[in-house]
C-alpha positions, 0 to 999 in steps of 0.5 A: 474384643475388649476384655475387663477382669470380674469385680472380685479380681485383685492384681498384685505385682510380684517379682516375676509377673503378676498374681491374680486373687479372685476374691470369691473363690479364694484361688489365685493364679500366677502369670510370668512376666510376658503373661502379666504384659499381655494381660496389662495390654489387654486390658488397657484395650489392645486386641489380641493381634495388637498384643501379640505383636508388642510381644513379638517386638520384645521377643523376636524369638516368640513371635511366631507364637505370640498370638496363639499364646495370647488367645490361649491366656484370654481362653483360660482366663475366661474359663476361670471366670476372670474375664469379661467382655467389656 
């Protein structure tokens, strides 16, 4: 499942993660460091499973829920119309 951001979305790194600005609606979303890492991996073409595996390696305590968290992130960003299939 390859994804990309819709054309009107701007990414900005911030101290504790990433901000996504929807220029169409003037709305923004803030992702913490883990969410930012997950999104960057997904945008680079990693599958949700690969992304979860990499996150689990970085934070072993959260490895058990990493895939569910990655899938939740994808769902939330799709509902907000920030992602489209590639």
